[in-house]
C-alpha positions as CSV (number, residue, x, y, z in Angstrom):
1,M,-0.2,0.1,0.1
2,G,1.5,3.3,-1.2
3,S,1.6,6.5,0.9
4,A,-1.5,8.0,-1.3
5,D,-3.6,5.0,-0.1
6,V,-3.1,5.6,3.2
7,I,-3.6,8.5,2.9
8,D,-6.9,8.0,1.6
9,R,-7.6,5.2,4.0
10,L,-7.6,7.7,6.3
11,W,-9.0,10.6,5.2
12,A,-12.2,7.6,4.4
13,D,-11.7,6.8,8.3
14,V,-12.0,10.4,9.6
15,T,-14.8,11.2,7.3
16,S,-17.2,8.6,7.5
17,R,-19.9,8.3,9.7
18,I,-21.3,5.3,12.0
19,A,-23.6,6.2,14.3
20,P,-23.0,3.2,17.2
21,D,-26.6,0.7,17.7
22,L,-27.9,0.7,20.9
23,S,-27.1,-2.6,21.4
24,V,-23.0,-1.8,21.1
25,T,-23.3,0.9,23.2
26,L,-24.8,-1.1,25.9
27,I,-22.6,-4.0,25.4
28,A,-20.0,-1.5,26.3
29,L,-21.2,0.0,29.0
30,G,-21.5,-3.5,30.8
31,A,-18.2,-4.4,29.7
32,V,-16.8,-0.8,31.5
33,I,-18.6,-1.7,34.5
34,V,-17.1,-4.9,34.8
35,C,-13.3,-3.4,34.3
36,V,-14.2,-0.5,36.4
37,A,-15.6,-2.7,39.2
38,V,-13.4,-5.6,39.4
39,P,-9.8,-4.8,41.4
40,A,-7.8,-6.4,39.2
41,L,-9.5,-5.3,35.9
42,W,-9.4,-1.7,37.1
43,R,-5.8,-1.9,37.8
44,I,-5.0,-2.7,34.3
45,V,-7.8,-0.1,32.5
46,R,-7.3,2.8,35.0
47,H,-3.9,3.5,33.3
48,V,-6.5,5.0,31.0
49,V,-7.5,7.2,33.3
50,T,-4.2,8.5,34.3
51,I,-3.2,9.0,30.8
52,A,-5.6,11.5,30.4
53,H,-5.4,13.0,33.8
54,E,-1.9,13.5,33.4
55,G,-2.6,14.6,29.8
56,G,-5.0,17.3,31.4
57,H,-2.2,18.6,33.6
58,A,-0.2,19.2,30.6
59,V,-2.2,21.0,28.0
60,V,-3.5,23.4,31.0
61,A,0.2,24.0,31.9
62,L,1.0,24.6,28.3
63,A,-2.3,26.8,27.8
64,T,-1.3,29.2,30.8
65,G,2.7,29.3,29.3
66,R,4.2,26.9,31.3
67,R,6.8,24.4,29.7
68,V,6.3,20.4,30.3
69,S,9.6,19.0,30.8
70,A,8.3,15.1,32.1
71,I,5.0,13.1,32.3
72,T,6.0,9.6,34.3
73,L,3.3,7.1,34.5
74,H,3.9,4.2,37.7
75,A,3.3,0.8,37.8
76,D,0.6,1.5,40.8
77,T,-1.5,3.6,38.3
78,S,-0.3,6.9,39.5
79,G,1.5,9.2,37.5
80,A,3.0,13.1,37.7
81,T,3.1,16.0,35.3
82,T,6.6,18.5,35.7
83,S,6.2,21.8,34.4
84,Y,8.1,24.7,35.1
85,G,7.6,28.5,34.3
86,E,6.1,31.6,36.6
87,A,4.9,30.6,39.6
88,K,2.0,32.3,40.0
89,R,-0.6,31.1,42.3
90,L,-3.3,31.2,39.0
91,P,-1.5,29.2,36.6
92,L,-0.4,26.5,39.3
93,A,-3.6,26.3,40.4
94,L,-5.3,25.5,36.9
95,V,-2.8,23.2,36.3
96,A,-3.5,21.0,39.6
97,F,-7.0,21.1,39.0
98,A,-7.3,19.8,35.6
99,G,-6.2,16.6,36.5
100,Y,-9.3,14.7,37.8
101,P,-11.8,16.4,35.5
102,A,-9.7,16.0,32.7
103,P,-10.6,12.2,32.0
104,A,-14.4,13.3,32.5
105,L,-14.4,16.3,29.9
106,I,-12.3,14.1,27.0
107,G,-14.9,11.7,27.6
108,L,-18.0,14.1,27.3
109,G,-16.6,15.5,24.1
110,A,-15.9,11.7,22.3
111,A,-19.2,11.0,23.7
112,W,-20.3,14.2,21.3
113,L,-18.2,12.8,18.7
114,V,-19.6,9.1,19.0
115,G,-23.3,10.4,18.9
116,R,-22.6,12.3,15.9
117,G,-21.3,9.2,14.1
118,H,-17.5,9.9,14.2
119,A,-16.4,7.1,16.3
120,I,-13.6,5.8,14.1
121,A,-12.4,9.4,13.4
122,L,-12.4,9.3,17.3
123,L,-9.6,6.3,17.4
124,W,-7.5,8.1,15.2
125,I,-7.8,11.4,17.4
126,V,-6.7,8.9,20.2
127,M,-3.7,7.7,18.5
128,L,-2.6,11.3,17.7
129,A,-3.2,12.5,21.3
130,L,-1.2,9.1,22.9
131,I,1.6,9.9,20.1
132,L,1.2,13.8,22.0
133,V,2.1,12.6,25.6
134,L,4.5,10.2,24.3
135,F,7.0,12.9,23.5
136,R,7.0,13.7,27.3
137,I,7.2,10.2,28.8
138,R,9.4,10.3,31.1
139,N,10.1,6.9,32.7
140,A,10.5,3.3,31.4
141,F,7.5,2.1,32.6
142,G,5.8,4.7,31.1
143,L,7.3,4.3,27.7
144,F,6.2,0.5,28.2
145,V,2.7,1.7,28.8
146,M,2.2,4.3,25.9
147,V,3.7,2.2,23.3
148,V,1.3,-0.8,24.1
149,A,-1.6,2.0,24.0
150,I,-0.8,3.2,21.0
151,G,0.1,-0.4,19.3
152,A,-3.0,-1.8,20.3
153,V,-5.3,1.6,19.5
154,G,-3.5,1.8,16.3
155,A,-3.8,-2.0,15.1
156,A,-7.3,-2.3,16.2
157,A,-8.1,1.6,14.1
158,W,-6.6,-0.2,11.3
159,F,-7.2,-3.8,11.5
160,L,-10.6,-4.4,12.4
161,A,-13.8,-4.5,10.8
162,D,-15.9,-0.9,11.2
163,P,-18.3,-2.7,14.1
164,W,-15.6,-4.0,16.1
165,R,-13.9,-0.1,15.6
166,V,-17.3,1.4,16.3
167,G,-17.4,-0.8,19.5
168,L,-13.9,-0.3,21.1
169,A,-14.7,3.5,20.5
170,V,-17.9,3.4,22.6
171,G,-15.6,1.1,25.5
172,I,-13.3,4.1,25.4
173,T,-15.6,6.4,25.7
174,W,-17.2,4.7,28.5
175,L,-14.1,4.2,30.5
176,L,-13.3,7.7,30.3
177,L,-16.8,8.7,31.8
178,M,-16.7,6.1,34.2
179,G,-13.2,5.9,35.1
180,A,-12.7,9.4,36.0
181,V,-15.7,9.0,38.7
182,R,-13.9,6.2,40.1
183,A,-10.5,7.9,40.6
184,V,-12.4,10.6,42.3
185,V,-13.9,8.1,44.9
186,E,-10.5,6.6,45.0
187,L,-9.0,10.4,46.0
188,S,-12.2,10.7,48.4
189,A,-11.5,7.4,50.2
190,S,-7.3,8.0,50.5
191,R,-7.9,11.7,52.1
192,R,-11.0,9.9,54.8
193,G,-7.8,7.3,55.8
194,G,-5.2,9.6,56.3
195,R,-3.3,9.2,52.7
196,G,-3.3,11.2,49.6
197,R,-2.3,14.5,51.4
198,G,0.3,15.2,48.2
199,S,-3.3,14.8,45.8
200,D,-3.9,17.4,43.5
201,A,-7.2,18.5,45.9
202,D,-4.4,19.5,49.0
203,A,-2.4,21.3,46.5
204,L,-5.3,23.4,45.3
205,A,-5.8,23.7,49.2
206,R,-2.4,25.2,49.6
207,L,-2.8,27.2,46.3
208,T,-6.2,28.8,46.9
209,R,-6.9,28.3,51.1
210,V,-10.1,26.8,49.9
211,P,-9.9,23.4,51.9
212,G,-9.2,20.3,50.1
213,A,-12.6,18.5,50.8
214,V,-14.2,21.8,49.1
215,W,-12.0,20.8,45.7
216,V,-12.5,16.7,45.9
217,A,-16.7,17.8,46.0
218,V,-15.7,19.9,42.5
219,F,-14.3,17.2,41.4
220,W,-17.2,14.7,42.5
221,L,-19.5,17.4,40.7
222,V,-17.3,17.6,37.2
223,T,-16.8,13.8,37.0
224,V,-20.6,12.9,38.0
225,A,-22.3,15.7,35.7
226,S,-20.2,14.7,32.8
227,A,-20.7,10.8,33.4
228,G,-24.7,11.5,33.4
229,L,-23.9,13.9,29.9
230,G,-21.6,11.7,28.4
231,G,-24.3,8.7,29.2
232,W,-27.1,10.4,27.5
233,L,-25.5,11.8,24.7
234,L,-24.4,8.2,23.7
235,L,-27.5,6.1,24.8
236,A,-29.9,9.0,23.5
237,D,-28.2,8.7,20.1
238,G,-28.0,4.8,20.1
239,V,-31.9,4.7,20.6
240,T,-32.4,7.1,17.9
241,A,-29.4,5.6,15.0
């Protein structure tokens, strides 16, 4: 296959419109519920949420004029994003805030795309986003996770038949929406247990003098609202497809 054929194939994928059937949406939802609820499976799929979380920190850091020097992903599914620049409270607070809402808001955007019939285009957008994150990964495990993720999404986007590609895009969307809520559940539990004092909520408390519990509540509000609206977009569009 020549370069022109590859470009034609990618263009066809990006411009195609295939709305998911309601059955596909419900099957993907069921699979994601199992993955989020079963601890052994959650420890695997949570890396997807962590990538989106750290990506949110990185994007807001860049948007506020800071420079991102490193993103690290760890085997315990935690991560860190290091940026540098002027140490003003507002940019730092925005960067700290961005992590937990990021998977939910990305999932909400993905739900809108899927509902408009652009599920296959979503897979290629995910590929591009993963590649951009890869350039800032600075540890071996993070590199391993990113290579696996890029290889898996790329192979699926290129080789799978359209129904499977649409199903995968719907599954990724549900995972971002529901995984974002589960991550906030974990944050709340860790803070109640006296752990997690280095969390984004506590960083925000130090920067804004607003208690960390308030920021956890805001994370709850954003993630649950996004999951509800995203779910409505997916299910409503599935019913009318």
